C-alpha positions as CSV (number, residue, x, y, z in Angstrom):
1,D,116.9,-42.8,-7.3
2,H,117.8,-43.6,-3.7
3,R,116.2,-40.5,-2.3
4,D,112.9,-41.3,-4.1
5,L,112.8,-44.7,-2.4
6,H,113.2,-43.1,1.0
7,S,110.5,-40.4,0.3
8,F,107.8,-43.0,-0.6
9,P,106.7,-43.8,3.0
10,T,106.7,-40.1,3.8
11,R,104.4,-39.3,0.8
12,R,102.2,-42.2,1.8
13,S,101.9,-41.0,5.3
14,S,101.1,-37.5,4.1
15,D,98.4,-38.9,1.8
16,L,96.9,-40.9,4.7
17,R,96.8,-37.8,6.9
18,N,95.2,-35.8,4.2
19,L,92.6,-38.5,3.7
20,E,91.9,-38.7,7.4
21,T,91.6,-34.9,7.5
22,Q,89.2,-35.0,4.6
23,M,87.1,-37.8,6.2
24,A,87.1,-36.0,9.5
25,K,85.9,-32.8,7.8
26,E,83.2,-34.7,5.9
27,R,82.1,-36.5,9.1
28,S,82.0,-33.1,11.0
29,E,79.9,-31.6,8.2
30,Q,77.6,-34.6,8.3
31,E,77.2,-34.4,12.1
32,A,76.6,-30.7,11.8
33,E,73.9,-31.3,9.2
34,I,72.3,-34.0,11.4
35,Y,72.4,-31.6,14.4
36,R,70.8,-28.9,12.3
37,L,68.1,-31.2,11.0
38,R,67.4,-32.4,14.6
39,N,67.2,-28.8,15.8
40,V,64.7,-28.0,13.0
41,E,62.6,-31.1,13.9
42,L,62.8,-30.3,17.6
43,K,61.8,-26.7,17.0
44,K,58.9,-27.9,14.9
45,L,57.8,-30.4,17.6
46,N,58.1,-27.7,20.3
47,Q,55.9,-25.3,18.2
48,E,53.3,-28.1,17.8
49,I,53.4,-28.8,21.6
50,E,53.0,-25.2,22.4
51,Q,50.1,-24.8,20.0
52,K,48.4,-27.9,21.5
53,N,49.0,-26.6,25.0
54,E,47.5,-23.2,24.1
55,E,44.5,-24.9,22.6
56,I,44.0,-27.2,25.6
57,T,44.6,-24.4,28.1
58,S,42.1,-22.1,26.2
59,S,39.5,-24.9,26.3
60,I,40.0,-25.5,30.0
61,E,39.8,-21.7,30.7
62,Y,36.5,-21.6,28.9
63,A,35.4,-24.6,31.0
64,R,36.4,-22.6,34.1
65,R,34.0,-19.8,33.1
66,I,31.2,-22.3,32.8
67,Q,32.0,-23.8,36.2
68,D,32.3,-20.3,37.8
69,A,28.9,-19.4,36.3
70,M,27.2,-22.4,38.1
71,L,28.6,-21.4,41.5
72,P,26.5,-19.1,43.7
73,L,27.0,-15.5,42.8
74,D,28.9,-13.2,45.1
75,A,25.7,-11.1,45.6
76,S,23.8,-14.2,46.8
77,I,26.6,-15.0,49.3
78,E,26.5,-11.4,50.5
79,L,22.9,-12.0,51.6
80,Y,24.2,-14.6,54.1
81,R,27.2,-12.7,55.3
82,D,26.1,-13.3,58.9
83,Y,26.4,-17.1,58.3
84,A,29.1,-17.7,55.6
85,F,32.3,-16.7,53.9
86,I,33.9,-18.6,51.0
87,L,37.5,-19.8,50.7
88,Y,37.7,-21.3,47.2
89,Q,41.2,-22.0,45.8
90,P,41.1,-24.6,43.0
91,R,44.3,-26.6,42.6
92,D,44.0,-26.5,38.8
93,I,42.2,-24.1,36.4
94,V,38.9,-26.0,37.0
95,S,38.1,-27.7,40.3
96,G,36.6,-30.9,41.7
97,D,35.4,-29.0,44.7
98,F,32.4,-26.7,44.8
99,Y,30.1,-25.0,47.2
100,W,26.3,-24.5,47.0
101,I,23.8,-22.4,48.9
102,H,20.0,-22.0,48.8
103,S,17.4,-20.5,51.1
104,R,13.6,-20.5,51.4
105,P,11.1,-19.1,53.8
106,S,10.5,-21.1,56.9
107,P,7.1,-22.8,56.9
108,Q,6.7,-21.9,60.6
109,D,7.5,-18.2,60.2
110,P,7.8,-16.8,56.6
111,S,9.8,-13.9,58.0
112,K,12.6,-16.3,58.9
113,K,14.7,-18.4,56.5
114,I,15.9,-21.9,56.1
115,I,19.4,-21.7,54.7
116,I,21.0,-24.8,53.2
117,T,24.7,-24.9,52.4
118,A,26.9,-27.6,50.9
119,A,30.7,-28.0,50.6
120,V,31.5,-30.8,48.2
121,D,34.8,-32.6,47.3
122,C,34.4,-34.7,44.2
123,T,36.6,-37.6,43.0
124,G,39.7,-36.3,41.3
125,H,40.8,-32.8,40.4
126,G,41.0,-30.7,37.3
127,V,38.8,-31.7,34.3
128,P,37.6,-35.1,35.7
129,G,36.7,-33.5,39.0
130,A,34.9,-30.6,37.2
131,F,32.7,-33.1,35.4
132,M,31.7,-34.6,38.7
133,S,31.0,-31.2,40.2
134,M,28.6,-30.5,37.4
135,I,26.8,-33.7,38.3
136,G,26.7,-32.8,42.0
137,K,25.4,-29.3,41.4
138,D,22.6,-30.6,39.2
139,L,21.6,-33.2,41.7
140,L,21.5,-30.6,44.6
141,D,19.3,-28.3,42.5
142,N,16.9,-31.2,41.8
143,I,16.8,-32.7,45.3
144,I,16.6,-29.5,47.3
145,I,15.0,-26.9,45.0
146,A,12.8,-29.0,42.7
147,Q,11.8,-31.8,45.2
148,G,11.9,-29.7,48.4
149,V,14.1,-32.1,50.4
150,I,15.7,-30.2,53.3
151,A,16.7,-32.8,55.9
152,P,20.5,-33.2,55.6
153,Q,20.5,-37.0,55.9
154,D,17.8,-37.3,53.3
155,I,19.7,-35.0,50.9
156,L,22.8,-37.2,51.3
157,S,20.9,-40.4,50.6
158,Q,19.3,-38.9,47.5
159,M,22.7,-37.6,46.4
160,D,24.1,-41.1,46.7
161,L,21.3,-42.7,44.7
162,G,21.6,-39.9,42.1
163,V,25.3,-40.3,41.6
164,R,25.0,-44.0,41.3
165,K,22.3,-43.6,38.7
166,A,24.0,-40.9,36.7
167,L,27.2,-43.0,36.4
168,N,25.4,-46.3,35.9
169,Q,27.3,-47.7,38.9
170,D,25.0,-50.6,39.4
171,Q,25.9,-51.9,36.0
172,T,29.5,-50.7,35.6
173,D,32.8,-50.7,37.6
174,N,32.8,-47.0,37.9
175,Q,34.0,-45.9,41.4
176,D,33.7,-42.2,41.2
177,G,31.8,-40.2,43.8
178,M,32.1,-37.3,46.2
179,D,32.4,-36.4,49.9
180,M,30.3,-33.6,51.2
181,A,28.9,-31.7,54.2
182,I,25.4,-30.4,54.4
183,T,24.2,-27.8,56.9
184,V,20.6,-26.5,57.3
185,I,20.3,-23.3,59.3
186,D,16.8,-23.0,60.7
187,E,16.3,-19.4,61.8
188,A,12.8,-20.0,63.2
189,N,13.8,-22.8,65.6
190,E,17.3,-21.3,66.2
191,C,19.1,-24.5,65.4
192,V,21.4,-26.0,62.8
193,Y,21.1,-29.5,61.2
194,F,24.2,-31.3,59.9
195,A,25.0,-34.5,58.1
196,G,28.3,-35.3,56.4
197,A,29.5,-37.9,53.9
198,N,33.1,-38.4,55.1
199,N,33.3,-34.7,55.8
200,P,33.1,-33.2,59.3
201,L,31.6,-30.0,60.7
202,L,33.7,-27.6,62.8
203,Y,31.8,-24.9,64.7
204,F,32.0,-22.6,67.7
205,Q,29.4,-22.3,70.4
206,H,29.7,-20.5,73.7
207,N,33.3,-19.7,72.9
208,Q,34.2,-23.3,72.5
209,M,35.2,-25.1,69.4
210,Q,33.1,-28.2,68.6
211,Y,33.8,-30.9,66.1
212,I,31.3,-33.4,64.6
213,K,32.6,-36.3,62.4
214,G,30.7,-37.1,59.2
215,S,29.4,-40.5,58.5
216,K,32.1,-42.9,57.3
217,C,30.7,-43.3,53.8
218,G,30.8,-41.2,50.7
219,I,28.4,-40.3,47.9
220,G,28.4,-42.8,45.0
221,G,31.5,-44.9,44.7
222,G,30.3,-48.1,43.1
223,K,27.9,-51.0,43.3
224,H,30.0,-53.1,45.7
225,L,29.6,-50.8,48.6
226,P,27.3,-51.7,51.5
227,D,24.0,-49.9,52.2
228,K,24.8,-46.4,53.6
229,L,23.4,-44.8,56.7
230,F,24.0,-41.1,57.1
231,E,23.7,-39.7,60.6
232,Q,22.1,-36.3,61.2
233,H,23.0,-34.0,64.0
234,T,21.0,-31.1,65.5
235,I,22.8,-28.2,67.1
236,D,20.6,-26.1,69.4
237,R,21.8,-22.5,69.4
238,K,20.7,-21.8,73.0
239,S,22.1,-24.9,74.6
240,T,25.1,-27.2,74.5
241,R,23.0,-30.2,73.6
242,L,23.8,-32.1,70.5
243,N,21.2,-34.5,69.2
244,S,21.9,-37.2,66.6
245,S,19.7,-39.4,64.5
246,H,19.9,-41.8,61.6
């Protein structure tokens, strides 16, 4: 039949279109299934990440409570309100910075006090810095409270030796350490002693702002550093004199 001969290409084209449509439908269904499976996998991964994040955050929050417990209590700071206030704002949940305060009766006049304060900036921040702060706090307790060292320059020297020993820096390549400022308020002699390891002291006397640079060396930091010499400064409350010694 002449008409059948002419209709053959048309039927073939229709079949091809139907086949293409079917293939496109199957491909679309496959892509949809792949997309669904990927979403399921991504959702599962997100849930695992969220769970891990919650666990890590919970652990660090607990570490913060431990770190807060080692800091001086608000009640003890209140005893020295004539001398001090605290501005403490950790960058992360736990901090590589910490403060420390201790007092004892003056040997010259037991009714007067010797008040020792420290502001310390440890290597790093967050969890690594918090580990260093624990080392620093323990060393200050030992050097000042247990051993009775009160001269700022001697405290810094002992801190340097203590950090190097605690981190085995004479045998390893560990470079961690801390910068700090130590002040000793001597009520009996009406003066303040200061020494800083890379940290300065800013104070006001006779309505004028004064600034004392700390020594250009930190606490710890590795075996390749030269011998350190921390300079101590004496501020006389009644005069403008500033004495320094090594």
